[in-house]
C-alpha positions as a Markdown table, in Angstrom:
| # | Residue | x | y | z |
|---|---|---|---|---|
| 1 | Met | 0.0 | 0.0 | -0.1 |
| 2 | Lys | 1.4 | 3.3 | -0.9 |
| 3 | Arg | 1.7 | 5.6 | 2.0 |
| 4 | Asn | 1.9 | 9.5 | 1.1 |
| 5 | Ala | 1.8 | 12.3 | 3.5 |
| 6 | Glu | 2.0 | 14.9 | 0.8 |
| 7 | Arg | -0.7 | 17.6 | 0.5 |
| 8 | Lys | -1.5 | 19.6 | -2.5 |
| 9 | Thr | 0.6 | 22.5 | -3.1 |
| 10 | Arg | -1.0 | 25.9 | -3.1 |
| 11 | Lys | -0.7 | 27.9 | -6.3 |
| 12 | Thr | 0.9 | 31.0 | -4.4 |
| 13 | Pro | 3.9 | 30.6 | -2.1 |
| 14 | Arg | 3.3 | 30.8 | 1.6 |
| 15 | Lys | 5.2 | 30.6 | 4.7 |
| 16 | Ala | 4.7 | 26.9 | 5.7 |
| 17 | Thr | 4.9 | 25.4 | 9.0 |
| 18 | Arg | 6.4 | 22.1 | 10.0 |
| 19 | Pro | 4.6 | 20.6 | 13.0 |
| 20 | Thr | 7.2 | 18.6 | 14.8 |
| 21 | Leu | 7.4 | 16.1 | 17.7 |
| 22 | Arg | 10.3 | 15.1 | 20.1 |
| 23 | Val | 11.2 | 11.5 | 20.8 |
| 24 | Ala | 13.9 | 10.2 | 23.0 |
| 25 | Gly | 16.7 | 8.8 | 21.0 |
| 26 | Asp | 16.9 | 5.4 | 22.6 |
| 27 | Asp | 13.1 | 5.1 | 22.2 |
| 28 | Leu | 13.3 | 6.1 | 18.5 |
| 29 | Arg | 16.2 | 3.6 | 17.9 |
| 30 | Ala | 14.2 | 0.7 | 19.6 |
| 31 | Leu | 11.1 | 1.7 | 17.4 |
| 32 | Val | 13.1 | 1.3 | 14.3 |
| 33 | Val | 14.7 | -2.0 | 15.4 |
| 34 | Asn | 11.3 | -3.4 | 16.1 |
| 35 | Leu | 9.8 | -2.3 | 12.7 |
| 36 | Leu | 12.6 | -3.8 | 10.9 |
| 37 | Lys | 12.5 | -6.9 | 12.8 |
| 38 | Ala | 8.8 | -7.1 | 12.0 |
| 39 | Tyr | 9.9 | -7.6 | 8.5 |
| 40 | Ala | 12.2 | -10.5 | 9.5 |
| 41 | Cys | 15.5 | -8.5 | 9.6 |
| 42 | Ser | 18.1 | -10.0 | 11.8 |
| 43 | Asp | 18.8 | -8.5 | 15.2 |
| 44 | Ala | 22.2 | -7.3 | 14.0 |
| 45 | Ala | 21.1 | -5.8 | 10.7 |
| 46 | Ala | 18.1 | -4.0 | 12.2 |
| 47 | Ala | 20.4 | -2.4 | 15.2 |
| 48 | Cys | 22.8 | -1.4 | 12.5 |
| 49 | Ala | 20.4 | 0.3 | 10.3 |
| 50 | Ala | 18.5 | 1.7 | 13.2 |
| 51 | Thr | 21.7 | 3.3 | 14.6 |
| 52 | Val | 22.5 | 5.0 | 11.2 |
| 53 | Phe | 18.9 | 6.1 | 10.8 |
| 54 | Val | 18.6 | 7.7 | 14.2 |
| 55 | Glu | 22.0 | 9.2 | 14.0 |
| 56 | Ala | 20.9 | 11.3 | 11.0 |
| 57 | Asp | 18.1 | 12.6 | 13.0 |
| 58 | Leu | 20.3 | 13.3 | 16.0 |
| 59 | Arg | 22.7 | 15.2 | 13.7 |
| 60 | Gly | 19.9 | 17.3 | 12.3 |
| 61 | Thr | 19.8 | 15.6 | 8.8 |
| 62 | Gly | 16.4 | 14.2 | 9.5 |
| 63 | Gly | 15.7 | 13.6 | 5.8 |
| 64 | Gln | 18.3 | 10.9 | 5.8 |
| 65 | Gly | 16.7 | 9.5 | 9.0 |
| 66 | Ile | 13.6 | 7.8 | 9.9 |
| 67 | Asp | 11.7 | 9.8 | 7.3 |
| 68 | Tyr | 13.2 | 7.3 | 4.7 |
| 69 | Leu | 12.1 | 4.2 | 6.9 |
| 70 | Pro | 8.7 | 3.7 | 5.1 |
| 71 | Tyr | 10.4 | 3.3 | 1.9 |
| 72 | Ile | 12.8 | 0.7 | 3.4 |
| 73 | Leu | 9.8 | -1.1 | 4.8 |
| 74 | Asp | 7.7 | -1.0 | 1.5 |
| 75 | Asn | 10.8 | -2.5 | -0.2 |
| 76 | Leu | 11.3 | -5.2 | 2.3 |
| 77 | Lys | 7.5 | -6.1 | 2.0 |
| 78 | Ala | 8.0 | -6.1 | -1.9 |
| 79 | Gly | 10.8 | -8.5 | -1.6 |
| 80 | Asn | 13.3 | -5.8 | -3.1 |
| 81 | Ile | 15.5 | -6.0 | 0.0 |
| 82 | Asp | 16.4 | -9.4 | 1.4 |
| 83 | Pro | 15.9 | -9.0 | 5.3 |
| 84 | Arg | 18.2 | -11.9 | 6.3 |
| 85 | Ala | 21.1 | -11.1 | 4.0 |
| 86 | Glu | 24.6 | -10.5 | 5.6 |
| 87 | Pro | 27.5 | -8.5 | 3.8 |
| 88 | Ser | 30.5 | -10.6 | 3.0 |
| 89 | Val | 34.0 | -9.7 | 1.4 |
| 90 | Arg | 33.8 | -11.0 | -2.2 |
| 91 | His | 37.4 | -10.1 | -3.1 |
| 92 | Asp | 40.3 | -8.9 | -0.9 |
| 93 | Ala | 43.8 | -8.0 | -2.3 |
| 94 | Gln | 46.1 | -6.1 | 0.0 |
| 95 | Ala | 45.0 | -2.3 | 0.1 |
| 96 | Val | 41.8 | -3.0 | -1.8 |
| 97 | Ala | 38.6 | -5.0 | -1.2 |
| 98 | Leu | 35.1 | -5.4 | -2.7 |
| 99 | Val | 32.1 | -6.2 | -0.3 |
| 100 | Asp | 28.9 | -8.0 | -1.5 |
| 101 | Gly | 25.8 | -6.5 | 0.1 |
| 102 | His | 23.7 | -9.5 | -1.0 |
| 103 | Arg | 20.7 | -7.2 | -1.5 |
| 104 | Gly | 20.2 | -6.6 | 2.1 |
| 105 | Leu | 20.0 | -3.4 | 4.1 |
| 106 | Gly | 22.7 | -1.2 | 2.8 |
| 107 | Gln | 23.9 | 0.1 | 6.3 |
| 108 | Pro | 25.5 | -3.2 | 7.5 |
| 109 | Ala | 27.6 | -3.4 | 4.3 |
| 110 | Ala | 28.6 | 0.3 | 4.5 |
| 111 | Val | 29.9 | -0.2 | 8.2 |
| 112 | Leu | 31.7 | -3.4 | 7.2 |
| 113 | Ala | 33.4 | -1.6 | 4.3 |
| 114 | Ser | 34.2 | 1.5 | 6.5 |
| 115 | Arg | 35.9 | -0.6 | 9.1 |
| 116 | Leu | 37.7 | -2.7 | 6.5 |
| 117 | Ala | 39.0 | 0.4 | 4.7 |
| 118 | Ala | 40.3 | 1.9 | 8.1 |
| 119 | Lys | 41.9 | -1.5 | 9.0 |
| 120 | Lys | 43.7 | -1.8 | 5.7 |
| 121 | Ala | 44.7 | 2.0 | 5.6 |
| 122 | Lys | 46.6 | 1.5 | 9.0 |
| 123 | Arg | 48.5 | -1.5 | 7.4 |
| 124 | Phe | 49.2 | -0.2 | 4.0 |
| 125 | Gly | 48.8 | 3.7 | 4.2 |
| 126 | Ala | 45.7 | 3.9 | 2.2 |
| 127 | Ala | 42.9 | 1.7 | 1.2 |
| 128 | Val | 39.9 | 1.5 | -1.1 |
| 129 | Val | 37.0 | -0.7 | -0.4 |
| 130 | Gly | 33.9 | -0.9 | -2.8 |
| 131 | Val | 30.5 | -2.4 | -2.1 |
| 132 | Thr | 28.2 | -3.8 | -4.7 |
| 133 | Asn | 25.0 | -5.5 | -4.8 |
| 134 | Ser | 23.8 | -3.3 | -2.1 |
| 135 | Thr | 20.9 | -1.0 | -1.4 |
| 136 | Asp | 21.0 | 2.6 | -0.2 |
| 137 | Ile | 23.2 | 3.4 | 2.7 |
| 138 | Phe | 21.7 | 6.9 | 3.5 |
| 139 | Met | 23.8 | 9.3 | 5.5 |
| 140 | Ile | 27.2 | 8.9 | 4.1 |
| 141 | Gly | 28.7 | 11.3 | 6.4 |
| 142 | Tyr | 28.4 | 8.7 | 9.3 |
| 143 | Tyr | 30.7 | 6.3 | 7.5 |
| 144 | Ala | 33.3 | 8.9 | 6.6 |
| 145 | Asp | 33.2 | 9.7 | 10.4 |
| 146 | Leu | 33.7 | 6.1 | 11.3 |
| 147 | Ile | 37.0 | 6.2 | 9.4 |
| 148 | Ala | 37.9 | 9.7 | 10.8 |
| 149 | Ala | 37.4 | 8.4 | 14.3 |
| 150 | Glu | 40.4 | 6.0 | 13.7 |
| 151 | Gly | 42.7 | 9.0 | 12.9 |
| 152 | Leu | 42.3 | 8.7 | 9.2 |
| 153 | Val | 41.0 | 10.7 | 6.3 |
| 154 | Gly | 37.7 | 9.2 | 5.2 |
| 155 | Ile | 36.2 | 9.7 | 1.7 |
| 156 | Val | 33.0 | 8.1 | 0.8 |
| 157 | Phe | 31.0 | 8.2 | -2.7 |
| 158 | Thr | 27.6 | 6.7 | -3.3 |
| 159 | Ser | 25.1 | 6.7 | -6.2 |
| 160 | Gly | 21.4 | 6.1 | -6.3 |
| 161 | Pro | 18.1 | 6.2 | -8.2 |
| 162 | Pro | 17.8 | 8.9 | -11.1 |
| 163 | Leu | 16.3 | 12.1 | -9.6 |
| 164 | Val | 18.6 | 14.7 | -11.4 |
| 165 | His | 18.7 | 16.0 | -14.9 |
| 166 | Pro | 22.1 | 16.3 | -16.7 |
| 167 | His | 23.1 | 20.0 | -17.6 |
| 168 | Gly | 21.4 | 20.7 | -20.9 |
| 169 | Gly | 18.8 | 17.8 | -20.5 |
| 170 | Ile | 15.3 | 17.1 | -19.0 |
| 171 | Glu | 15.4 | 13.5 | -18.1 |
| 172 | Arg | 16.4 | 11.9 | -14.7 |
| 173 | Met | 19.7 | 10.4 | -15.5 |
| 174 | Leu | 21.7 | 10.8 | -12.3 |
| 175 | Ser | 21.0 | 10.6 | -8.6 |
| 176 | Thr | 21.7 | 13.4 | -6.2 |
| 177 | Asn | 25.1 | 11.5 | -5.8 |
| 178 | Pro | 26.4 | 12.7 | -2.6 |
| 179 | Met | 30.1 | 12.5 | -1.4 |
| 180 | Ala | 31.5 | 12.8 | 2.0 |
| 181 | Phe | 34.9 | 13.8 | 3.4 |
| 182 | Ala | 36.0 | 13.6 | 7.2 |
| 183 | Phe | 39.2 | 14.7 | 8.7 |
| 184 | Pro | 40.3 | 14.1 | 12.3 |
| 185 | Thr | 41.2 | 17.1 | 14.2 |
| 186 | Asp | 42.6 | 17.9 | 17.7 |
| 187 | Arg | 39.2 | 19.8 | 18.4 |
| 188 | Glu | 36.1 | 18.3 | 19.9 |
| 189 | Ala | 34.8 | 16.9 | 16.6 |
| 190 | Pro | 36.1 | 15.9 | 13.3 |
| 191 | Val | 35.4 | 18.0 | 10.0 |
| 192 | Ile | 32.7 | 16.2 | 8.1 |
| 193 | Ser | 31.6 | 17.4 | 4.8 |
| 194 | Asp | 28.5 | 15.5 | 3.5 |
| 195 | Val | 27.2 | 17.2 | 0.3 |
| 196 | Ser | 25.0 | 16.3 | -2.7 |
| 197 | Thr | 26.0 | 17.2 | -6.2 |
| 198 | Ser | 22.5 | 18.5 | -6.8 |
| 199 | Ala | 21.0 | 21.8 | -6.4 |
| 200 | Leu | 18.5 | 20.2 | -3.8 |
| 201 | Ser | 18.8 | 17.2 | -1.7 |
| 202 | Ser | 15.9 | 14.8 | -2.6 |
| 203 | Trp | 14.6 | 14.6 | 1.0 |
| 204 | Arg | 14.4 | 18.4 | 1.1 |
| 205 | Val | 12.1 | 18.2 | -1.9 |
| 206 | Arg | 10.2 | 15.4 | -0.3 |
| 207 | Gln | 9.6 | 17.2 | 3.0 |
| 208 | Ala | 8.6 | 20.3 | 1.3 |
| 209 | Ala | 6.0 | 18.5 | -0.6 |
| 210 | Tyr | 4.7 | 17.3 | 2.7 |
| 211 | His | 4.0 | 20.8 | 3.8 |
| 212 | Gly | 3.0 | 22.5 | 0.6 |
| 213 | Glu | 6.1 | 24.5 | 0.5 |
| 214 | Arg | 8.1 | 26.0 | -2.6 |
| 215 | Met | 11.7 | 25.7 | -3.1 |
| 216 | Ala | 14.2 | 28.3 | -4.0 |
| 217 | Pro | 14.4 | 29.2 | -7.8 |
| 218 | Gly | 16.9 | 27.1 | -9.9 |
| 219 | Gly | 16.3 | 23.9 | -7.7 |
| 220 | Gly | 14.5 | 21.8 | -10.3 |
| 221 | Ile | 12.1 | 21.3 | -13.4 |
| 222 | Asp | 8.5 | 19.9 | -13.8 |
| 223 | Arg | 8.0 | 16.9 | -16.1 |
| 224 | Asn | 8.0 | 19.1 | -19.2 |
| 225 | Gly | 11.4 | 20.5 | -18.4 |
| 226 | Ile | 10.1 | 23.9 | -17.3 |
| 227 | Pro | 11.9 | 25.5 | -14.3 |
| 228 | Thr | 9.5 | 25.3 | -11.2 |
| 229 | Thr | 9.7 | 26.2 | -7.5 |
| 230 | Asp | 6.7 | 23.7 | -6.7 |
| 231 | Ala | 8.1 | 20.9 | -4.7 |
| 232 | Arg | 5.5 | 18.4 | -6.0 |
| 233 | Ala | 6.1 | 19.3 | -9.6 |
| 234 | Ile | 10.0 | 18.8 | -9.0 |
| 235 | Arg | 9.3 | 15.4 | -7.5 |
| 236 | Ala | 7.3 | 14.7 | -10.8 |
| 237 | Gly | 10.0 | 16.2 | -12.8 |
| 238 | Ala | 13.8 | 16.4 | -11.9 |
| 239 | Ile | 16.1 | 18.0 | -9.4 |
| 240 | Ser | 18.7 | 20.2 | -11.2 |
| 241 | Pro | 22.5 | 19.7 | -10.8 |
| 242 | Leu | 24.4 | 22.0 | -8.3 |
| 243 | Gly | 25.9 | 24.9 | -10.1 |
| 244 | Ala | 24.7 | 23.7 | -13.6 |
| 245 | His | 27.8 | 22.0 | -15.6 |
| 246 | Lys | 29.8 | 21.9 | -12.5 |
| 247 | Gly | 27.4 | 19.9 | -10.5 |
| 248 | Phe | 26.6 | 17.7 | -13.5 |
| 249 | Ala | 30.4 | 17.0 | -13.7 |
| 250 | Leu | 30.5 | 16.1 | -10.0 |
| 251 | Gly | 27.4 | 14.0 | -10.1 |
| 252 | Leu | 28.7 | 12.0 | -13.0 |
| 253 | Ser | 32.1 | 11.5 | -11.4 |
| 254 | Val | 30.5 | 10.3 | -8.3 |
| 255 | Ala | 28.3 | 7.9 | -10.3 |
| 256 | Val | 31.4 | 6.4 | -12.0 |
| 257 | Met | 33.5 | 6.4 | -8.6 |
| 258 | Ser | 30.8 | 4.5 | -6.8 |
| 259 | Gly | 28.6 | 2.6 | -9.2 |
| 260 | Leu | 30.7 | 1.7 | -12.1 |
| 261 | Leu | 33.9 | 1.1 | -10.4 |
| 262 | Thr | 32.2 | -1.4 | -8.2 |
| 263 | Gly | 30.5 | -3.1 | -11.0 |
| 264 | Ser | 27.3 | -1.7 | -9.9 |
| 265 | Gln | 24.3 | 0.1 | -11.4 |
| 266 | Val | 23.9 | 3.8 | -12.1 |
| 267 | Gly | 21.1 | 6.2 | -13.3 |
| 268 | Pro | 17.9 | 4.8 | -14.8 |
| 269 | Asp | 19.0 | 1.2 | -14.4 |
| 270 | Leu | 18.7 | 1.6 | -10.5 |
| 271 | Gly | 15.0 | 2.5 | -10.5 |
| 272 | Gly | 14.1 | 2.8 | -6.9 |
| 273 | Trp | 12.4 | 4.9 | -4.3 |
| 274 | Gln | 11.0 | 7.7 | -6.3 |
| 275 | Asp | 9.9 | 5.5 | -9.1 |
| 276 | Glu | 8.4 | 3.0 | -6.7 |
| 277 | Gly | 9.6 | 0.2 | -9.0 |
| 278 | Pro | 12.0 | -2.7 | -8.6 |
| 279 | Ile | 15.4 | -1.4 | -7.3 |
| 280 | Gly | 18.8 | -2.1 | -9.0 |
| 281 | Tyr | 21.9 | -3.0 | -7.1 |
| 282 | Phe | 23.7 | 0.1 | -5.6 |
| 283 | Gly | 27.5 | 0.7 | -5.4 |
| 284 | His | 29.5 | 2.7 | -2.9 |
| 285 | Thr | 33.1 | 3.4 | -2.6 |
| 286 | Phe | 35.1 | 4.0 | 0.7 |
| 287 | Ile | 38.6 | 5.4 | 0.9 |
| 288 | Ala | 40.8 | 5.7 | 4.1 |
| 289 | Ile | 44.2 | 7.4 | 4.0 |
| 290 | Asp | 46.6 | 7.4 | 7.0 |
| 291 | Pro | 48.1 | 10.9 | 7.3 |
| 292 | Lys | 51.1 | 9.4 | 9.2 |
| 293 | Ala | 52.0 | 7.2 | 6.4 |
| 294 | Leu | 51.9 | 10.1 | 3.8 |
| 295 | Asn | 53.6 | 12.6 | 6.2 |
| 296 | Pro | 55.2 | 10.8 | 9.0 |
| 297 | Gly | 56.7 | 13.8 | 10.9 |
| 298 | Ala | 53.5 | 16.0 | 10.9 |
| 299 | Asp | 50.6 | 16.2 | 13.3 |
| 300 | Phe | 47.7 | 16.2 | 10.8 |
| 301 | Pro | 44.9 | 16.6 | 13.4 |
| 302 | Gln | 46.7 | 19.6 | 14.9 |
| 303 | Ala | 47.4 | 21.1 | 11.5 |
| 304 | Val | 43.3 | 20.7 | 10.7 |
| 305 | Gly | 42.6 | 22.2 | 14.0 |
| 306 | Gly | 44.7 | 25.1 | 13.4 |
| 307 | Tyr | 43.3 | 25.8 | 10.0 |
| 308 | Ile | 39.8 | 25.8 | 11.5 |
| 309 | Asp | 40.8 | 28.3 | 14.0 |
| 310 | Arg | 42.2 | 30.6 | 11.3 |
| 311 | Ile | 39.0 | 30.3 | 9.4 |
| 312 | Lys | 36.8 | 31.0 | 12.4 |
| 313 | Arg | 38.9 | 34.1 | 13.3 |
| 314 | Ser | 38.7 | 35.5 | 9.8 |
| 315 | Lys | 36.7 | 38.4 | 8.9 |
| 316 | Lys | 32.9 | 37.7 | 8.8 |
| 317 | Ala | 30.1 | 39.1 | 6.4 |
| 318 | Pro | 27.8 | 41.7 | 7.6 |
| 319 | Gly | 25.3 | 40.1 | 10.1 |
| 320 | Val | 27.3 | 36.9 | 10.6 |
| 321 | Arg | 28.0 | 36.2 | 14.1 |
| 322 | Glu | 30.0 | 32.9 | 13.5 |
| 323 | Ile | 31.7 | 30.9 | 10.8 |
| 324 | Leu | 30.6 | 27.3 | 11.0 |
| 325 | Ile | 32.9 | 24.5 | 10.0 |
| 326 | Pro | 31.4 | 21.4 | 8.2 |
| 327 | Gly | 30.0 | 19.0 | 10.8 |
| 328 | Glu | 30.0 | 21.7 | 13.5 |
| 329 | Arg | 26.2 | 22.4 | 13.4 |
| 330 | Ser | 25.5 | 18.6 | 13.5 |
| 331 | Ala | 27.7 | 18.0 | 16.5 |
| 332 | Arg | 25.9 | 20.8 | 18.3 |
| 333 | Ala | 22.6 | 19.5 | 17.4 |
| 334 | Arg | 23.4 | 16.1 | 18.5 |
| 335 | Lys | 24.1 | 17.2 | 21.9 |
| 336 | Glu | 20.8 | 19.2 | 22.2 |
| 337 | Tyr | 18.8 | 16.3 | 20.7 |
| 338 | Leu | 20.5 | 13.7 | 23.2 |
| 339 | Arg | 19.3 | 16.0 | 25.8 |
| 340 | Asp | 15.8 | 17.2 | 24.7 |
| 341 | Gly | 14.5 | 14.4 | 22.4 |
| 342 | Val | 15.0 | 14.0 | 18.7 |
| 343 | Pro | 12.7 | 16.1 | 16.4 |
| 344 | Val | 10.5 | 14.2 | 14.1 |
| 345 | Leu | 8.1 | 15.7 | 11.6 |
| 346 | Lys | 4.5 | 15.0 | 12.4 |
| 347 | Ala | 4.0 | 14.0 | 8.8 |
| 348 | Thr | 6.4 | 11.3 | 9.1 |
| 349 | Trp | 5.3 | 10.3 | 12.5 |
| 350 | Lys | 1.8 | 9.8 | 11.1 |
| 351 | Ile | 3.0 | 7.5 | 8.3 |
| 352 | Ile | 4.9 | 5.4 | 10.9 |
| 353 | Val | 2.1 | 5.2 | 13.3 |
| 354 | Asp | 0.0 | 3.6 | 10.6 |
| 355 | Ile | 2.8 | 1.2 | 9.7 |
| 356 | Ala | 3.4 | 0.3 | 13.3 |
| 357 | Gly | -0.5 | -0.3 | 13.8 |
| 358 | Asp | -0.5 | -2.6 | 10.7 |
| 359 | Leu | 2.4 | -4.5 | 12.2 |
| 360 | Gly | 1.3 | -4.6 | 15.9 |
| 361 | Val | 4.5 | -2.6 | 16.9 |
| 362 | Ala | 4.1 | -0.3 | 20.0 |
| 363 | Met | 5.0 | 3.3 | 19.4 |
| 364 | Pro | 7.0 | 5.3 | 22.0 |
| 365 | Lys | 5.9 | 8.4 | 23.7 |
| 366 | Ala | 6.3 | 11.5 | 21.6 |
| 367 | Thr | 5.8 | 15.2 | 22.8 |
| 368 | Ala | 5.1 | 18.4 | 21.0 |
| 369 | Ala | 8.3 | 20.2 | 20.2 |
| 370 | Arg | 8.8 | 23.6 | 21.9 |
| 371 | Arg | 8.6 | 26.5 | 19.4 |
């Protein structure tokens, strides 16, 4: 059964509100685990996926969190994802390896690849681990962060279903194709850059459609190729590449680095969430670099921290109180949400309430978010 929390978009732009609830992080994670297990996912796979989903919500990137859970559950129900699959290493050769996701939940395969890349980098100085025959892994900054936590540079590429038109075209040929970089520092948190190569993230368009919002100009086109700010029209049409030809070039590069390099599918061959058809097999690439192997005499985390300090002390634009480093806002959000509860859109919560009711899964307590 298709579940859709979208409402008809008004013809004139308006300031939309997003009613939000707060749920304790542990309760939210337990809910995700129970819903996945209701579809026969193993304890380990459900726990891994739930951790990644809830971390996305904790870090303020909720569109990569439980807002995606209904899509996963629908695909488990349809047989597009194998709930009992466990990732395994298909090919292993010194500083490179290829992990087979066996069409299971994507997060366990991504965590395995991240840890394997870190282990190999510590031995060989750098390592590349690919994942094939996978499904979506969602918040890729999480995996880059896992690598950075080992004192290494982490780089992650992933592709996905077609949502983005190429520069000069109007068909959906690329995904939002995000890439993530994480660097260890001697400060409280690593630098984490997790960005898509499209003008808009797909989840931002989806959530805007929930609430009848319009997007900023230049973010997408309708099904006829006409530029539009209507979120629902963009969902029916295509998202535009970031910075026109530049974003197209980056998106194409990420697709090659993650999909084709690992022997996986890209673009229209992937089908997937938005098209609500059978999904193809995703590819992901994880790179780990040991700074000590590259430059043995240097203190890389200290150098990164020093550069951060210089940037934050640099002159600010009018009206700007603080220059935020990539990953800094997420680290602050995580502290707040662990204390006060994780924000969840009411539109998302309603979908999950319906799913949980059908499955006989108890819902945790949710309270209205403070304005």
